[in-house]
FIVOLUM-792458 format. One record per atom (N, C-alpha, C): x negated, y, z; residue in three letters. Coordinates in steps of 0.001 Angstrom, whole numbers, plus 500000, padded with zeros to 6 digits. Layout:
BEGIN
XYZala...
***
This chain:
BEGIN
499151498843500000unk500000500000500000unk499099501229500000unk499325502123499091unk498494503311498969unk499353504550499101unk498783505556499663unk499484506824499852unk498670507893499148unk499138508367498000unk498360509344497240unk498207510644498016unk499223511015498771unk499124512215499591unk498057512069500661unk497951510861501226unk496935510598502249unk495543510691501630unk495395510126500437unk494098510177499760unk493706511620499455unk494666512427499045unk494384513834498745unk493990514591500004unk494707514321501119unk494370514994502377unk492984514596502848unk492657513313502744unk491342512853503172unk490249513473502312unk490483513555501006unk489507514182500114unk489336515660500440unk490429516323500761unk490360517747501114unk489578517930502417unk489785517038503385unk489027517123504631unk487535517002504369unk487181516085503490unk485761515908503172unk485183517159502508unk485959517768501606unk485492518987500936unk485257520101501942unk486181520291502851unk486041521342503859unk484839521070504743unk484671519812505120unk483582519445506014unk482226519661505359unk482105519317504098unk480823519425503398unk480575520807502800unk481566521690502846unk481401523013502254unk480472523906503080unk480308523573504361unk479467524386505244unk477995524197504938unk477180524643505844unk475722524584505666unk475180523251506136unk475631522188505613unk475184520858506018unk476134520292507059unk476790519221506709unk477800518644507592unk477145518021508822unk477769518235509949unk477268517674511198unk477616516187511242unk476672515348511657unk476961513913511736unk478121513593512671unk478259514354513753unk479347514102514692unk480701514405514050unk480778515469513253unk482019515809512570unk482394514739511557unk481411514230510866unk481664513168509886unk482187511929510599unk481609511626511753unk482055510475512531unk483516510651512954unk483862511861513422unk485247512125513808unk486185512026512621unk485748512510511475unk486561512446510267unk486819510994509868unk485792510193509867unk485966508777509509unk486882508067510496unk486719508396511779unk487584507783512794unk489045508195512555unk489271509473512267unk490634509943512009unk491237509256510787unk490437509060509757unk490933508383508558unk491263506927508848unk490424506271509652unk490708504877510027unk491987504790510845unk492169505716511772unk493377505706512594unk494624505973511750unk494512506863510770unk495632507140509877unk495981505896509055unk494970505207508562unk495200503978507798unk495838502910508668unk495344502784509887unk495897501799510807unk497354502125511134unk497655503406511288unk499036503807511542unk499972503437510405unk499515503613509177unk500331503219508018unk500530501705507986unk499489500957508273unk499588499493508278unk500562499016509346unk500416499534510556unk501282499121511661unk502728499533511392unk502919500709510811unk504276501132510472unk504925500205509462unk504157499752508481unk504690498802507493unk505038497466508113unk504185496991509018unk504447495718509695unk505702495831510561unk505829496931511293unk507012497125512135unk508282497182511288unk508205497819510138unk509360497907509241unk509763496515508758unk508787495714508335unk509074494352507875unk509652493494508995unk509096493638510207unk509600492879511349unk511045493269511653unk511349494557511579unk512714495011511802unk513662494424510758unk513220494352509506unk514050493737508464unk514343492277508788unk513342491542509252unk513556490137509620unk514539490016510785unk514397490881511779unk515324490839512911unk516755491122512480unk516936492031511535unk518283492315511038unk518880491105510333unk518077490379509575unk518560489166508906unk518943488116509942unk518093487908510940unk518377486921511990unk519653487297512741unk519805488565513083unk520995489018513803unk522246488828512952unk522152489169511675unk523308489014510790unk523753487566510656unk522797486666510448unk523156485250510331unk523642484690511658unk523116485175512762unk523585484728514077unk525039485141514291unk525368486367513902unk526754486817514026unk527691485973513180unk527267485651511954unk528094484791511103unk528269483406511710unk527215482885512293unk527284481562512926unk528230481579514123unk528171482617514935unk529064482722516092unk530508482796515631unk530778483550514558unk532144483619514034unk532621482260513532unk531757481523512848unk532125480197512348unk532359479218513493unk531553479305514517unk531686478377515642unk532886478704516517unk533364479936516460unk534516480319517275unk535773479565516856unk535866479146515614unk537038478435515114unk537032476957515499unk535895476426515896unk535799475008516248unk536279474770517669unk536822473568517918unk537235473268519302unk535990473192520205unk536191473524521462unk535091473484522430unk534697472049522719unk533402471826522765unk532874470524523151unk532562470558524638unk532606469418525284unk532253469405526713unk530792469808526896unk530529470635527885unk529183471098528165unk528460470065529023unk527359469555528488unk526561468586529239unk525109469018529234unk524534469113530404unk523097469311530505unk522614470738530367unk523447471661529907unk523029473043529742unk524060473980530385unk524173473960531696unk525219474766532330unk525020476269532174unk523814476744532064unk523567478171531945unk523846478736530568unk523981477898529561unk524147478342528180unk525614478547527832unk526536478080528636unk527951478065528282unk528525479442527993unk528099480491528684unk528703481799528491unk527934482724527550unk526985482248526803unk526154483105525955unk526931483750524836unk527785482999524158unk528504483544523001unk529733484238523505unk
***
């Protein structure tokens, strides 16, 4: 996944940093760290979005299953007394 706006901002940061009278090594280090953190934020945001999509699918199918099971006669509860009131 690429972000052209992110690439442009990073390139602009480099131009500003190097435009002075010799870039400071510490500033370059901070710039690289900021770029890594920005990239990591985009990656984590994408993963969270995908995970949320999966949870929505699971929730939707669970709701459909509960509706389908509501029409069936109740079976005697054996061995799982704590599960009886979940649905």
